[in-house]
N, C-alpha and C positions, 0 to 999 in steps of 0.2 A: 505244651509243645505242639505245633502244627507240622504236619509232614506233607510235602508235595511229591507225588509219585509221577515222575516224568516218563513218558513212553515215546510215542511218535509226535512229540510236541517240544522239540529240543530248542527252545528259544526263551528269551526273557520278555520280549515285547509281544503284546497281544496273546498272552497266555492266561486264559481265565482262571485255571487252577492256581497258578502262581500268584496272580493278582489277588484273588479272594483269600488265599492263605496269608498274604502279607497285609491284609487289612487288620488294623489293631496293633497292639504292642507285644503280643505273645511271641515268644521265640519261634522261628521257622527253620526247618531243615528240608532238604530235598533228597530224593532217592531215584536211582536208576538200577534196574534189575537186568543182569546179563543171564541169558538162558541159552547156552550153546546147543544143547540137544533139541530144544524146542525150535530154535531157529532153523536147525538142520531139517527137522520134520516139516517145517513150513517152507522148505526150499529157498530160504533166504540166501541171496547171492553173496559170496564172500566180499565182493566189491561193495555191496551195500552195507554189510556188517562193518567193514573198515571205515566207510564214510560216516556211518552213524556213530561209531565209537570215537572217531576223530572229533566229531561235533560234541559228544559227551565230554571229551577232554577240554575243549574250549569252554563249554558251558560250565563245567566244574570250576574252572579258573575264574570265570566271570562271576559266578555265584559266590565263590570264596571272597572275591574283592568286595562284595556287598555284605559280607558277614553271614552268609548262608552256607552252611556246610552241605556238600553233596555226598551222600552215602552210596556205596556200590555194594550190591548183593549179587551173589552167584547162585542161581537155582537152575538145575538142568532142565526142568520142565515146568509148565504152568501149575501142575498139580502140587508142586512144592511151595508155590508162592504164598498161599494163605498162612502156613505155619511160619515161614521165614519172616513175613511182614508182622505177624503177631509178636514174634520174638523181638524184632527191632523196635516195635512200638512200646513193648514192655520195658526194654532196656533204656529207651530214650524218653520215657514218660510222655508219649504221644497221646493226645486226647482227640485229635481231629485229623483225618486223612483227606487230602484234596487231590483229585485227578480229573483229567479230561476224558470224556467218554470214549471207550473203544467201540468199534463198529463190527469187528469180525466175531463170529460165533464162539470160537475157542477163547478169545480174549474176554468176551462178555461173560462166559461161564466162569472163567478165572476170577473176574471182578465180583461176580455174585458170591463166589466162595470166599473171597477176601472180606466182603461186607459181613458175611455170616460169622467168620472167624473173629473179626475185630469187634463185632457187637458183643461177643462174650466177655470182652474186657473193656466194655463201655467206650470204645473208640467210634466216633461218628464219622461216616464216610460221606463225602460230597462229590458227586459226579457231574461235571459240567460239559458244555459243548465247546470244544476247542478245535474240532476237525472240519467243521462245515460253516459256511456263512449263515445258513439257516439250519436249525437242528433237524435231524431226521424225524419225520412225523409231522412236520409243520406244513409241508406242501402236499396236499391231498386233493382228490377229486371231491365233487359235491356230495358224493355218497360216502366219503371218509376212507377211500381206498387209495393205494399208491398208484400213481400214473404208470401205465405200461408202455407209453410212447413218449419220446423225448420232447417233441415240439409243444404239446400242451403243458408238460411239466415246466418247460422253459418259460412259457407265458405266465403260468401260475407262480413260479418262483420270482419272476420280476415284479409281479403285482404284490406278492407278500413282502418283498424287500422294500418296495415303495411304502407300504403300510407301516412296517416295523422299523426300518432303518437298521443300523448296527453300530456298535461301539468298538473302537480300537483301544485295547488296554495298553497303557504305558508299561514300560519295564519298571520293576520295583525300585524304590529308593534304597540307599544303603541302610542296613539295619544294625550295624555295629562295626567293630574294628575288622579290618581285613583278616582273613584266615589263610593258613597255608593250603596249598593244593599239590598233591603228589601226582605227577603225570601218569597216565595209564601205562605208558611204556616202561615205567619203573615199578609197576605192580606185577610181580612175577606170576601170580595166580591168574591174572587176566591174559597175559601172554601165553601161558600154558593152555588155557582154555580155548583160545581162538587163533593161535599162531601169529603170523606176521601182522602187525597192527598198522604198518605204514600206509597212509591214505594215498589214493591215486592223485598225482599232481594236477591231472586234468580237471579235478573236481575239488577246488579249495572249499573248506568249510567256513562256517561263521555267518552270523546274521548280516554283517556288513557286506559280505560277498553276495549273499542272496539279494539284498537291497540294491547293490550295484548292478547286478544282472537285470533286476526288474526295471530299474531306472533307465539303464542303457536301452533295453528293449522298448520301453515306452517312448523314449526320445527319438530312437532311430528306426524302429521297425513296426510299431503297432498300427500305424495308419495304412501300411502296405501289407499287413498280415494276411488279409484275405486273398491277395494275389501271390504272395511268396511262400506261404506256410507249407505248401505241398512239394516244394522242390528241395530235396536233401542236399544238393550242392550249394544252396544259398543259405546264409545265416539269417533266416526269416522267422525263426521261432524264439521264444523266450529262454528255452533250455532251463526252466525253473523246476521241472518235474522232480529231480532228486531232492531239492530243497523243500518242496511241498510234501513229498512222501515222508521225509524225516521230520517234518514240522519245524524246519529252520526258519521258514516264513509261513504265514497263514494265508488262507484264501481271502480272508477279510482284508488283510493288508494289500493284497493284489487288487481287489475291487476298489478299495479306497484310493490307491495310487493311480489307477486308471481314471477314476472320477476327477482326481486332482489334475491329472495331465490334460484331460479333455475339457474340464469345466462343467461336465454333466455326466450322467450315467446313461449310456446308450441303450435304446429300447428295441431297436430293429436293425436288420441288415442295411437299411438305408443310411444309418449313422456310423461314422468312422469309429472304430474300436469295438463294435458289437461282435464281430467274428471272434475276437479273442475272449471277450466276456462270455460268449456262448460256450467256448471250450471250458471255462471255469464252471459253467452251469452243467455241462456234461459230467464233470468231475463230481459235482454235487448229486446229480441224478444217480450215478452208480453207487455212491456212498449211501444215499437214502434207500436205494433198492436193497443193498446188502443188509441194512438194519431191519427193514420191514419184511424181507423175504430171506430168513436165515438159511434156507436150503441152498442158496447160492454159495454159501461158504462150505458146502458139503459135497462139492463136485456134481451137483445136480443142475440140469438145465432150467432156465427161466420158463421155457415152454415145456411142460411135462411130457407132452406127446412126442417130443423129439428125442426122448430117452430111448426110443425104439429104433432110431436110425442105425443102419448097419455099418457103423464106422469100421475102418481098418485099424489094425494095431501093428502093421508091418514094421519090424524093427530096422531093417536095412534101409527102407525108404525114409523112415524117420531120421536115422543117423545121417543120411545124405543131406536132408533138409537142414539139420542142426549144423552141419559142417560147411554148408554153402557149396554143395556139389550137385545141384539139381539140373544144371545145364541152362537155366534161365538167369541171365546176368544180373538183373535187378534184384532177384531173390537172393542169389548167392552173395552179392555185394552187401546187402542188408544183413544177412546172417553173419558174415565175416566181420562186419563192423561191430555187431552186437558182441561177438565172442572176444574181440580185441579191446573194446572200450567199455562195455557194460551199459551201453545206451543205444537206442535206435530211434530215428526220426519217426513221427507218428504216421505219416503216409506209408512208410516202409513197413510199419507194424501191420497195417491193414493189408498190404500186398502179400507179405509172407504168411500171414494168418489165413488169408483166402487161399493161397496156394496149398498150404498144408491140408486144409479142410475140404476145399472144393476141387482141387486138382489131384491131390494124393488121397483124398477121402479118409484121412487119418483123424482120429478123435481129437477134438479141440482140447481135451484135458491134458494130453501130452504136450501140446504147444504151450498151454497156460503154465504148466509146471516148468517147462524149459525156460520160458521167459523169466519166471520168478527166480530161477536158479542162476540167471545171468545179469539181470537188470539192476542197475544202481538205484533206479526209481521204482523198484518192484512194490506194487501196492495192490492188495487183493481186490479191492473194489474196482479200480480202473482196469486192472489186468483181466479179471474175470469178465467184466462188462465188455471190454474190447474183443476178447476172444469169442464170447457168445454172439456178439454182434456180427463178427466176421463169419462164424460158423452157421448162422441162421437159426440158432437156438435161443437167442436172447430177446431183449425188449426191442422188437423190430416188426414193422407192419408187413414187410414183403421179403421173407428170408431167402428163398431160393432164387430170386431174380438177381441177387447180388453175387455175381461170380466174376471176380476181377480177371482180366486177361493180363498175365504178367508181362507179356511183350509190349502191348500197347500202353500199359501203365508206365513201363520204363521209357518208352518213346515220348510219352506226354510229360513226365515229371523229371526225367534226366535226359533231355533231348540230345545233348552232345556227349553223353556218357561220362561226364566228369566224375560223378560219384562212383560209377561202375569201375572205371579205370583206376580209381584210388584204391579200391578194395579187392578187385579181382585182378591180381597182378599178371595173370596169363593173358589178359586183354589190354594191358597197358599200352601196347603199340598199335592197336587196331584202329582203323579209320572210323570216324563217327558214323559214317553211313552203314557200317556193319556191326556196330557195338551191341545192338539189341538182338541181333540174329547172326552171331559170329561164325556159325559152323561151316557154311560154304566157304567163307574167306579162309578159315583155318585149314580146311581141306586143300584149297588151292596152294597154300603155303606148306603143305605136307606136315602140318602140326596136329598132334593129338593130346595136347596138354590141358585141354579144357573139356569137361564131360559133355556128351550128347544130352539133349533134353530127356528127362526121366519119363515124361508122359507127353502125349499129344493133347494140348489144351482143349481143342475143339471136342475131342472125344470125352475127355475128363469132365468138361462142362456139362455135356448131356447126361452123363452118369450122375453128377451131383444133383441136377434138377430131378432126375428120376428117383433118386433117394428120397427127396422130400415129397414128391407127388405120391409115392407109394404109401405115405402116411395117411393120405386122404381116402384111400380105398377101404 
């Protein structure tokens, strides 16, 4: 018996572990492990848990239709996984385990412990690359080190992809008679462990839905992506991040679909489609960094010297940021959208992260954790990379020069205030001319229903730059 351990790769198509396990005639089973306590410790958002489990339900039914049973195990923490897997392998007569490589340090340590435990009962473990187009460690400098700046990584990644290419694995063929599948909602122990399992209707699951979103984006928006991607009131992005984070679609499928749509693989900004491809390469960059620099998974900065920055831990200021009560409309709209929907536009992520770290001078770790606790697309590599980029502690050539002005960012990327008025209901009736600096208008109307700015941005910016310059002394 071969066993496929599914994690953040909840798909049939282009799943290397599943594909390799299904080679040959030996019986195949699949496994998904539910770890409520571990998920809580990792700040996994409830909306992400529900989304992931809804996909597990769909995948379990699809696997059953192929004659492949999906086993569910509950272990509270990763520490329990080796023994639980060893027991399952013994009960099912498993001789080989297949799984796609995990990139986070806790998950890697768990997988090493699983390998050791299963080796004792002669079960061979196969770890494959299912999370990246190119495996971590493939794209290195001439001296064999990880790139510390994105642009040269991007060039080297494109060159390596041209040299190696990649293969899209087909979904497996049926392996026997269809099997029954008991929905998760009817499994009492799952409901007791995780509470309400109903998924958010804004985020339908399934590989067909992921492909539909991808195809719609490529047909309707990819050519204009460079011009529209920064405007949150415009549907200019792919909105695929939850599906990539859960592994419902793979990055290789995205690159292949882009190539098919354009008839070529873009190589520079001069070619249509490259801006979106470059976003996929950013995703690869952060994932490669996480594997090759494990301390990034341990709340440590990419630049060690920035560990001495005098960050604030002000709980009241942090709470106001979390709740969208900063007095800066674009920041507040973004945070309220996140809290209501579990998702935030990428430009807004940069704006609110800059505000927390450069205006409020609050430690990026608090923001990173809060995002993970709310985002449906919470992914440690991308989230950590984005927060350290904004905070000036990450893979960045000029950290303290990047201090976003929240007012001008709003004026530039939500010029008419459409996004702001959608989420900051106190400003729903404000004229566009005042929406980014509403306080004088509100005072004239005798209204006090929207907070004053928490800080003076000009003053806060100077303080942020001084924080970094102090490290040079």
